[in-house]
PyMOL commands that place a pseudoatom at each C-alpha (Angstrom):
pseudoatom trace, name=CA, resn=UNK, resi=1, chain=A, elem=C, hetatm=0, pos=[63.912, 78.328, 136.886]
pseudoatom trace, name=CA, resn=UNK, resi=2, chain=A, elem=C, hetatm=0, pos=[63.624, 77.492, 133.391]
pseudoatom trace, name=CA, resn=UNK, resi=3, chain=A, elem=C, hetatm=0, pos=[65.866, 79.060, 130.734]
pseudoatom trace, name=CA, resn=UNK, resi=4, chain=A, elem=C, hetatm=0, pos=[63.856, 81.499, 128.562]
pseudoatom trace, name=CA, resn=UNK, resi=5, chain=A, elem=C, hetatm=0, pos=[64.417, 80.864, 124.862]
pseudoatom trace, name=CA, resn=UNK, resi=6, chain=A, elem=C, hetatm=0, pos=[65.961, 84.033, 123.312]
pseudoatom trace, name=CA, resn=UNK, resi=7, chain=A, elem=C, hetatm=0, pos=[63.980, 85.569, 120.562]
pseudoatom trace, name=CA, resn=UNK, resi=8, chain=A, elem=C, hetatm=0, pos=[65.013, 84.759, 117.127]
pseudoatom trace, name=CA, resn=UNK, resi=9, chain=A, elem=C, hetatm=0, pos=[65.866, 87.932, 114.978]
pseudoatom trace, name=CA, resn=UNK, resi=10, chain=A, elem=C, hetatm=0, pos=[66.902, 87.828, 111.354]
pseudoatom trace, name=CA, resn=UNK, resi=11, chain=A, elem=C, hetatm=0, pos=[68.702, 90.924, 110.015]
pseudoatom trace, name=CA, resn=UNK, resi=12, chain=A, elem=C, hetatm=0, pos=[68.503, 91.381, 106.294]
pseudoatom trace, name=CA, resn=UNK, resi=13, chain=A, elem=C, hetatm=0, pos=[71.048, 92.830, 104.134]
pseudoatom trace, name=CA, resn=UNK, resi=14, chain=A, elem=C, hetatm=0, pos=[70.523, 94.189, 100.561]
pseudoatom trace, name=CA, resn=UNK, resi=15, chain=A, elem=C, hetatm=0, pos=[71.459, 90.859, 99.253]
pseudoatom trace, name=CA, resn=UNK, resi=16, chain=A, elem=C, hetatm=0, pos=[68.667, 89.076, 100.667]
pseudoatom trace, name=CA, resn=UNK, resi=17, chain=A, elem=C, hetatm=0, pos=[66.219, 90.924, 98.875]
pseudoatom trace, name=CA, resn=UNK, resi=18, chain=A, elem=C, hetatm=0, pos=[68.257, 90.882, 95.591]
pseudoatom trace, name=CA, resn=UNK, resi=19, chain=A, elem=C, hetatm=0, pos=[68.448, 87.405, 95.430]
pseudoatom trace, name=CA, resn=UNK, resi=20, chain=A, elem=C, hetatm=0, pos=[64.674, 87.055, 94.458]
pseudoatom trace, name=CA, resn=UNK, resi=21, chain=A, elem=C, hetatm=0, pos=[64.541, 84.001, 96.983]
pseudoatom trace, name=CA, resn=UNK, resi=22, chain=A, elem=C, hetatm=0, pos=[61.332, 83.853, 99.290]
pseudoatom trace, name=CA, resn=UNK, resi=23, chain=A, elem=C, hetatm=0, pos=[62.034, 85.103, 102.739]
pseudoatom trace, name=CA, resn=UNK, resi=24, chain=A, elem=C, hetatm=0, pos=[59.850, 82.976, 105.071]
pseudoatom trace, name=CA, resn=UNK, resi=25, chain=A, elem=C, hetatm=0, pos=[60.964, 83.452, 108.720]
pseudoatom trace, name=CA, resn=UNK, resi=26, chain=A, elem=C, hetatm=0, pos=[58.099, 82.534, 110.693]
pseudoatom trace, name=CA, resn=UNK, resi=27, chain=A, elem=C, hetatm=0, pos=[58.133, 83.328, 114.233]
pseudoatom trace, name=CA, resn=UNK, resi=28, chain=A, elem=C, hetatm=0, pos=[60.920, 85.417, 114.033]
pseudoatom trace, name=CA, resn=UNK, resi=29, chain=A, elem=C, hetatm=0, pos=[61.410, 89.049, 114.082]
pseudoatom trace, name=CA, resn=UNK, resi=30, chain=A, elem=C, hetatm=0, pos=[62.729, 90.467, 110.764]
pseudoatom trace, name=CA, resn=UNK, resi=31, chain=A, elem=C, hetatm=0, pos=[64.490, 93.585, 110.847]
pseudoatom trace, name=CA, resn=UNK, resi=32, chain=A, elem=C, hetatm=0, pos=[66.747, 96.111, 108.312]
pseudoatom trace, name=CA, resn=UNK, resi=33, chain=A, elem=C, hetatm=0, pos=[68.268, 99.197, 108.103]
pseudoatom trace, name=CA, resn=UNK, resi=34, chain=A, elem=C, hetatm=0, pos=[67.360, 102.507, 106.339]
pseudoatom trace, name=CA, resn=UNK, resi=35, chain=A, elem=C, hetatm=0, pos=[70.348, 102.261, 104.186]
pseudoatom trace, name=CA, resn=UNK, resi=36, chain=A, elem=C, hetatm=0, pos=[69.169, 98.945, 102.857]
pseudoatom trace, name=CA, resn=UNK, resi=37, chain=A, elem=C, hetatm=0, pos=[65.858, 100.400, 102.101]
pseudoatom trace, name=CA, resn=UNK, resi=38, chain=A, elem=C, hetatm=0, pos=[67.567, 103.089, 100.258]
pseudoatom trace, name=CA, resn=UNK, resi=39, chain=A, elem=C, hetatm=0, pos=[69.483, 100.749, 98.138]
pseudoatom trace, name=CA, resn=UNK, resi=40, chain=A, elem=C, hetatm=0, pos=[66.271, 99.295, 96.639]
pseudoatom trace, name=CA, resn=UNK, resi=41, chain=A, elem=C, hetatm=0, pos=[65.025, 100.847, 93.574]
pseudoatom trace, name=CA, resn=UNK, resi=42, chain=A, elem=C, hetatm=0, pos=[61.196, 101.987, 93.620]
pseudoatom trace, name=CA, resn=UNK, resi=43, chain=A, elem=C, hetatm=0, pos=[58.949, 100.052, 91.556]
pseudoatom trace, name=CA, resn=UNK, resi=44, chain=A, elem=C, hetatm=0, pos=[61.251, 96.966, 90.817]
pseudoatom trace, name=CA, resn=UNK, resi=45, chain=A, elem=C, hetatm=0, pos=[60.668, 93.517, 92.138]
pseudoatom trace, name=CA, resn=UNK, resi=46, chain=A, elem=C, hetatm=0, pos=[63.137, 93.864, 94.955]
pseudoatom trace, name=CA, resn=UNK, resi=47, chain=A, elem=C, hetatm=0, pos=[61.390, 96.847, 96.306]
pseudoatom trace, name=CA, resn=UNK, resi=48, chain=A, elem=C, hetatm=0, pos=[57.996, 95.113, 96.019]
pseudoatom trace, name=CA, resn=UNK, resi=49, chain=A, elem=C, hetatm=0, pos=[59.435, 92.343, 97.877]
pseudoatom trace, name=CA, resn=UNK, resi=50, chain=A, elem=C, hetatm=0, pos=[60.680, 94.877, 100.522]
pseudoatom trace, name=CA, resn=UNK, resi=51, chain=A, elem=C, hetatm=0, pos=[56.841, 96.306, 100.719]
pseudoatom trace, name=CA, resn=UNK, resi=52, chain=A, elem=C, hetatm=0, pos=[55.368, 92.881, 101.290]
pseudoatom trace, name=CA, resn=UNK, resi=53, chain=A, elem=C, hetatm=0, pos=[57.848, 92.259, 104.131]
pseudoatom trace, name=CA, resn=UNK, resi=54, chain=A, elem=C, hetatm=0, pos=[57.020, 95.436, 105.716]
pseudoatom trace, name=CA, resn=UNK, resi=55, chain=A, elem=C, hetatm=0, pos=[53.322, 94.627, 105.635]
pseudoatom trace, name=CA, resn=UNK, resi=56, chain=A, elem=C, hetatm=0, pos=[54.074, 91.122, 107.302]
pseudoatom trace, name=CA, resn=UNK, resi=57, chain=A, elem=C, hetatm=0, pos=[55.966, 92.588, 109.933]
pseudoatom trace, name=CA, resn=UNK, resi=58, chain=A, elem=C, hetatm=0, pos=[59.577, 93.813, 108.855]
pseudoatom trace, name=CA, resn=UNK, resi=59, chain=A, elem=C, hetatm=0, pos=[60.785, 96.449, 111.281]
pseudoatom trace, name=CA, resn=UNK, resi=60, chain=A, elem=C, hetatm=0, pos=[63.332, 99.006, 110.070]
pseudoatom trace, name=CA, resn=UNK, resi=61, chain=A, elem=C, hetatm=0, pos=[65.866, 100.058, 112.924]
pseudoatom trace, name=CA, resn=UNK, resi=62, chain=A, elem=C, hetatm=0, pos=[68.679, 102.512, 112.944]
pseudoatom trace, name=CA, resn=UNK, resi=63, chain=A, elem=C, hetatm=0, pos=[71.912, 101.440, 115.069]
pseudoatom trace, name=CA, resn=UNK, resi=64, chain=A, elem=C, hetatm=0, pos=[73.532, 103.900, 117.370]
pseudoatom trace, name=CA, resn=UNK, resi=65, chain=A, elem=C, hetatm=0, pos=[76.587, 105.978, 116.421]
pseudoatom trace, name=CA, resn=UNK, resi=66, chain=A, elem=C, hetatm=0, pos=[78.557, 104.337, 119.145]
pseudoatom trace, name=CA, resn=UNK, resi=67, chain=A, elem=C, hetatm=0, pos=[77.875, 100.788, 117.426]
pseudoatom trace, name=CA, resn=UNK, resi=68, chain=A, elem=C, hetatm=0, pos=[78.872, 102.347, 114.077]
pseudoatom trace, name=CA, resn=UNK, resi=69, chain=A, elem=C, hetatm=0, pos=[82.172, 103.647, 115.720]
pseudoatom trace, name=CA, resn=UNK, resi=70, chain=A, elem=C, hetatm=0, pos=[82.702, 100.334, 117.218]
pseudoatom trace, name=CA, resn=UNK, resi=71, chain=A, elem=C, hetatm=0, pos=[82.263, 98.583, 113.568]
pseudoatom trace, name=CA, resn=UNK, resi=72, chain=A, elem=C, hetatm=0, pos=[84.721, 101.423, 112.330]
pseudoatom trace, name=CA, resn=UNK, resi=73, chain=A, elem=C, hetatm=0, pos=[87.299, 100.325, 114.638]
pseudoatom trace, name=CA, resn=UNK, resi=74, chain=A, elem=C, hetatm=0, pos=[87.181, 96.655, 114.330]
pseudoatom trace, name=CA, resn=UNK, resi=75, chain=A, elem=C, hetatm=0, pos=[86.805, 97.084, 110.499]
pseudoatom trace, name=CA, resn=UNK, resi=76, chain=A, elem=C, hetatm=0, pos=[90.058, 99.101, 110.361]
pseudoatom trace, name=CA, resn=UNK, resi=77, chain=A, elem=C, hetatm=0, pos=[91.888, 96.233, 112.447]
pseudoatom trace, name=CA, resn=UNK, resi=78, chain=A, elem=C, hetatm=0, pos=[90.579, 93.700, 109.978]
pseudoatom trace, name=CA, resn=UNK, resi=79, chain=A, elem=C, hetatm=0, pos=[91.208, 95.824, 106.932]
pseudoatom trace, name=CA, resn=UNK, resi=80, chain=A, elem=C, hetatm=0, pos=[87.623, 95.737, 105.964]
pseudoatom trace, name=CA, resn=UNK, resi=81, chain=A, elem=C, hetatm=0, pos=[86.940, 99.215, 106.753]
pseudoatom trace, name=CA, resn=UNK, resi=82, chain=A, elem=C, hetatm=0, pos=[87.007, 100.314, 102.924]
pseudoatom trace, name=CA, resn=UNK, resi=83, chain=A, elem=C, hetatm=0, pos=[85.401, 97.145, 101.600]
pseudoatom trace, name=CA, resn=UNK, resi=84, chain=A, elem=C, hetatm=0, pos=[82.206, 97.916, 103.896]
pseudoatom trace, name=CA, resn=UNK, resi=85, chain=A, elem=C, hetatm=0, pos=[79.669, 100.301, 102.547]
pseudoatom trace, name=CA, resn=UNK, resi=86, chain=A, elem=C, hetatm=0, pos=[77.841, 102.580, 104.943]
pseudoatom trace, name=CA, resn=UNK, resi=87, chain=A, elem=C, hetatm=0, pos=[74.701, 100.114, 104.567]
pseudoatom trace, name=CA, resn=UNK, resi=88, chain=A, elem=C, hetatm=0, pos=[77.017, 97.221, 105.434]
pseudoatom trace, name=CA, resn=UNK, resi=89, chain=A, elem=C, hetatm=0, pos=[78.300, 99.052, 108.514]
pseudoatom trace, name=CA, resn=UNK, resi=90, chain=A, elem=C, hetatm=0, pos=[74.718, 99.805, 109.685]
pseudoatom trace, name=CA, resn=UNK, resi=91, chain=A, elem=C, hetatm=0, pos=[73.759, 95.780, 109.301]
pseudoatom trace, name=CA, resn=UNK, resi=92, chain=A, elem=C, hetatm=0, pos=[76.562, 94.818, 111.419]
pseudoatom trace, name=CA, resn=UNK, resi=93, chain=A, elem=C, hetatm=0, pos=[76.212, 97.582, 114.127]
pseudoatom trace, name=CA, resn=UNK, resi=94, chain=A, elem=C, hetatm=0, pos=[72.570, 96.694, 114.465]
pseudoatom trace, name=CA, resn=UNK, resi=95, chain=A, elem=C, hetatm=0, pos=[73.423, 92.975, 114.819]
pseudoatom trace, name=CA, resn=UNK, resi=96, chain=A, elem=C, hetatm=0, pos=[76.066, 93.901, 117.571]
pseudoatom trace, name=CA, resn=UNK, resi=97, chain=A, elem=C, hetatm=0, pos=[73.190, 95.953, 119.363]
pseudoatom trace, name=CA, resn=UNK, resi=98, chain=A, elem=C, hetatm=0, pos=[70.415, 93.526, 119.063]
pseudoatom trace, name=CA, resn=UNK, resi=99, chain=A, elem=C, hetatm=0, pos=[72.822, 90.557, 119.869]
pseudoatom trace, name=CA, resn=UNK, resi=100, chain=A, elem=C, hetatm=0, pos=[72.401, 91.385, 123.580]
pseudoatom trace, name=CA, resn=UNK, resi=101, chain=A, elem=C, hetatm=0, pos=[69.839, 89.297, 124.810]
pseudoatom trace, name=CA, resn=UNK, resi=102, chain=A, elem=C, hetatm=0, pos=[68.430, 88.029, 121.396]
pseudoatom trace, name=CA, resn=UNK, resi=103, chain=A, elem=C, hetatm=0, pos=[69.541, 85.217, 119.021]
pseudoatom trace, name=CA, resn=UNK, resi=104, chain=A, elem=C, hetatm=0, pos=[70.484, 87.232, 116.025]
pseudoatom trace, name=CA, resn=UNK, resi=105, chain=A, elem=C, hetatm=0, pos=[71.177, 86.091, 112.535]
pseudoatom trace, name=CA, resn=UNK, resi=106, chain=A, elem=C, hetatm=0, pos=[72.514, 88.333, 109.581]
pseudoatom trace, name=CA, resn=UNK, resi=107, chain=A, elem=C, hetatm=0, pos=[71.068, 87.170, 106.328]
pseudoatom trace, name=CA, resn=UNK, resi=108, chain=A, elem=C, hetatm=0, pos=[73.810, 88.094, 103.723]
pseudoatom trace, name=CA, resn=UNK, resi=109, chain=A, elem=C, hetatm=0, pos=[75.947, 87.050, 100.670]
pseudoatom trace, name=CA, resn=UNK, resi=110, chain=A, elem=C, hetatm=0, pos=[78.241, 89.704, 101.261]
pseudoatom trace, name=CA, resn=UNK, resi=111, chain=A, elem=C, hetatm=0, pos=[81.748, 88.388, 102.000]
pseudoatom trace, name=CA, resn=UNK, resi=112, chain=A, elem=C, hetatm=0, pos=[82.963, 91.496, 103.715]
pseudoatom trace, name=CA, resn=UNK, resi=113, chain=A, elem=C, hetatm=0, pos=[79.892, 91.363, 106.023]
pseudoatom trace, name=CA, resn=UNK, resi=114, chain=A, elem=C, hetatm=0, pos=[80.440, 87.587, 106.683]
pseudoatom trace, name=CA, resn=UNK, resi=115, chain=A, elem=C, hetatm=0, pos=[84.086, 88.268, 107.671]
pseudoatom trace, name=CA, resn=UNK, resi=116, chain=A, elem=C, hetatm=0, pos=[83.422, 90.889, 109.938]
pseudoatom trace, name=CA, resn=UNK, resi=117, chain=A, elem=C, hetatm=0, pos=[80.392, 89.088, 111.393]
pseudoatom trace, name=CA, resn=UNK, resi=118, chain=A, elem=C, hetatm=0, pos=[82.840, 85.973, 112.045]
pseudoatom trace, name=CA, resn=UNK, resi=119, chain=A, elem=C, hetatm=0, pos=[85.391, 88.482, 113.696]
pseudoatom trace, name=CA, resn=UNK, resi=120, chain=A, elem=C, hetatm=0, pos=[82.621, 89.891, 115.891]
pseudoatom trace, name=CA, resn=UNK, resi=121, chain=A, elem=C, hetatm=0, pos=[81.201, 86.477, 116.825]
pseudoatom trace, name=CA, resn=UNK, resi=122, chain=A, elem=C, hetatm=0, pos=[77.781, 87.143, 115.296]
pseudoatom trace, name=CA, resn=UNK, resi=123, chain=A, elem=C, hetatm=0, pos=[75.896, 84.500, 113.496]
pseudoatom trace, name=CA, resn=UNK, resi=124, chain=A, elem=C, hetatm=0, pos=[75.161, 84.814, 109.716]
pseudoatom trace, name=CA, resn=UNK, resi=125, chain=A, elem=C, hetatm=0, pos=[73.560, 82.817, 106.883]
pseudoatom trace, name=CA, resn=UNK, resi=126, chain=A, elem=C, hetatm=0, pos=[73.903, 83.161, 103.117]
pseudoatom trace, name=CA, resn=UNK, resi=127, chain=A, elem=C, hetatm=0, pos=[71.070, 83.189, 100.674]
pseudoatom trace, name=CA, resn=UNK, resi=128, chain=A, elem=C, hetatm=0, pos=[72.348, 82.364, 97.397]
pseudoatom trace, name=CA, resn=UNK, resi=129, chain=A, elem=C, hetatm=0, pos=[76.369, 82.219, 97.517]
pseudoatom trace, name=CA, resn=UNK, resi=130, chain=A, elem=C, hetatm=0, pos=[78.135, 79.520, 99.327]
pseudoatom trace, name=CA, resn=UNK, resi=131, chain=A, elem=C, hetatm=0, pos=[79.572, 81.737, 102.222]
pseudoatom trace, name=CA, resn=UNK, resi=132, chain=A, elem=C, hetatm=0, pos=[82.910, 82.399, 103.655]
pseudoatom trace, name=CA, resn=UNK, resi=133, chain=A, elem=C, hetatm=0, pos=[85.289, 79.512, 104.414]
pseudoatom trace, name=CA, resn=UNK, resi=134, chain=A, elem=C, hetatm=0, pos=[88.152, 81.572, 105.313]
pseudoatom trace, name=CA, resn=UNK, resi=135, chain=A, elem=C, hetatm=0, pos=[88.609, 84.687, 107.572]
pseudoatom trace, name=CA, resn=UNK, resi=136, chain=A, elem=C, hetatm=0, pos=[90.954, 87.489, 105.960]
pseudoatom trace, name=CA, resn=UNK, resi=137, chain=A, elem=C, hetatm=0, pos=[93.206, 90.318, 107.387]
pseudoatom trace, name=CA, resn=UNK, resi=138, chain=A, elem=C, hetatm=0, pos=[93.896, 93.037, 104.702]
pseudoatom trace, name=CA, resn=UNK, resi=139, chain=A, elem=C, hetatm=0, pos=[96.790, 95.215, 104.355]
pseudoatom trace, name=CA, resn=UNK, resi=140, chain=A, elem=C, hetatm=0, pos=[97.625, 97.548, 101.432]
pseudoatom trace, name=CA, resn=UNK, resi=141, chain=A, elem=C, hetatm=0, pos=[100.661, 97.240, 99.262]
pseudoatom trace, name=CA, resn=UNK, resi=142, chain=A, elem=C, hetatm=0, pos=[102.207, 99.861, 97.178]
pseudoatom trace, name=CA, resn=UNK, resi=143, chain=A, elem=C, hetatm=0, pos=[101.898, 99.092, 93.311]
pseudoatom trace, name=CA, resn=UNK, resi=144, chain=A, elem=C, hetatm=0, pos=[105.355, 100.925, 92.745]
pseudoatom trace, name=CA, resn=UNK, resi=145, chain=A, elem=C, hetatm=0, pos=[107.778, 100.062, 95.387]
pseudoatom trace, name=CA, resn=UNK, resi=146, chain=A, elem=C, hetatm=0, pos=[106.026, 96.880, 96.949]
pseudoatom trace, name=CA, resn=UNK, resi=147, chain=A, elem=C, hetatm=0, pos=[106.004, 98.547, 100.375]
pseudoatom trace, name=CA, resn=UNK, resi=148, chain=A, elem=C, hetatm=0, pos=[103.316, 96.846, 102.561]
pseudoatom trace, name=CA, resn=UNK, resi=149, chain=A, elem=C, hetatm=0, pos=[101.096, 99.089, 105.025]
pseudoatom trace, name=CA, resn=UNK, resi=150, chain=A, elem=C, hetatm=0, pos=[98.926, 97.931, 108.023]
pseudoatom trace, name=CA, resn=UNK, resi=151, chain=A, elem=C, hetatm=0, pos=[96.578, 101.077, 107.429]
pseudoatom trace, name=CA, resn=UNK, resi=152, chain=A, elem=C, hetatm=0, pos=[94.454, 101.428, 104.440]
pseudoatom trace, name=CA, resn=UNK, resi=153, chain=A, elem=C, hetatm=0, pos=[96.081, 104.319, 102.135]
pseudoatom trace, name=CA, resn=UNK, resi=154, chain=A, elem=C, hetatm=0, pos=[95.644, 105.354, 98.684]
pseudoatom trace, name=CA, resn=UNK, resi=155, chain=A, elem=C, hetatm=0, pos=[98.947, 106.809, 97.910]
pseudoatom trace, name=CA, resn=UNK, resi=156, chain=A, elem=C, hetatm=0, pos=[102.485, 105.478, 98.776]
pseudoatom trace, name=CA, resn=UNK, resi=157, chain=A, elem=C, hetatm=0, pos=[104.188, 108.222, 101.215]
pseudoatom trace, name=CA, resn=UNK, resi=158, chain=A, elem=C, hetatm=0, pos=[107.587, 106.798, 100.092]
pseudoatom trace, name=CA, resn=UNK, resi=159, chain=A, elem=C, hetatm=0, pos=[107.301, 106.690, 96.125]
pseudoatom trace, name=CA, resn=UNK, resi=160, chain=A, elem=C, hetatm=0, pos=[103.921, 108.312, 95.533]
pseudoatom trace, name=CA, resn=UNK, resi=161, chain=A, elem=C, hetatm=0, pos=[102.375, 105.223, 93.592]
pseudoatom trace, name=CA, resn=UNK, resi=162, chain=A, elem=C, hetatm=0, pos=[98.948, 104.169, 94.114]
pseudoatom trace, name=CA, resn=UNK, resi=163, chain=A, elem=C, hetatm=0, pos=[98.107, 101.137, 96.322]
pseudoatom trace, name=CA, resn=UNK, resi=164, chain=A, elem=C, hetatm=0, pos=[95.942, 97.846, 96.293]
pseudoatom trace, name=CA, resn=UNK, resi=165, chain=A, elem=C, hetatm=0, pos=[94.376, 95.712, 98.957]
pseudoatom trace, name=CA, resn=UNK, resi=166, chain=A, elem=C, hetatm=0, pos=[96.152, 92.310, 99.506]
pseudoatom trace, name=CA, resn=UNK, resi=167, chain=A, elem=C, hetatm=0, pos=[95.291, 89.464, 101.890]
pseudoatom trace, name=CA, resn=UNK, resi=168, chain=A, elem=C, hetatm=0, pos=[97.984, 89.589, 104.756]
pseudoatom trace, name=CA, resn=UNK, resi=169, chain=A, elem=C, hetatm=0, pos=[96.569, 86.593, 106.722]
pseudoatom trace, name=CA, resn=UNK, resi=170, chain=A, elem=C, hetatm=0, pos=[94.035, 84.050, 105.868]
pseudoatom trace, name=CA, resn=UNK, resi=171, chain=A, elem=C, hetatm=0, pos=[92.605, 81.431, 108.331]
pseudoatom trace, name=CA, resn=UNK, resi=172, chain=A, elem=C, hetatm=0, pos=[89.996, 78.661, 107.573]
pseudoatom trace, name=CA, resn=UNK, resi=173, chain=A, elem=C, hetatm=0, pos=[86.952, 79.031, 109.565]
pseudoatom trace, name=CA, resn=UNK, resi=174, chain=A, elem=C, hetatm=0, pos=[84.125, 76.383, 110.506]
pseudoatom trace, name=CA, resn=UNK, resi=175, chain=A, elem=C, hetatm=0, pos=[80.526, 77.306, 110.333]
for i in range(1, 175): cmd.bond("trace and resi %d" % i, "trace and resi %d" % (i + 1))
show_as sticks, trace
zoom trace
């Protein structure tokens, strides 16, 4: 029995439209999410590119609540949760869903999406930027007393000062 080739699916993040670069993905399904559509200002060049791709077969899909919840759980562990917009989470959740049975590639210049995609073992390609070379684990640190926290909190429960995100672990990745 022959191995059936998986259908290639490209999931476009907002940065794919904002790059201004032509998107020519022949013989592949091109998809995005409603959140990406909402980020593009009507009438602008990026919105026109979006409309053109819609005419050429771009599909808009919404991921399930379960997939979004899964992204929230994983992003909490990596420290990316507050670095990801709702649109970023939609992109990752959709990729997670579609990756079952299809050859899915996320097209994005967003480093947090790339970091999460790497953790989730999802493929990604960049448009204009170099792309990530390291995987980060984020923690919080108090700006007052210096205490470090695994969870992302805004105010230190010890001294009441604000916190900032810090890299607690960094690992080189091979792409």
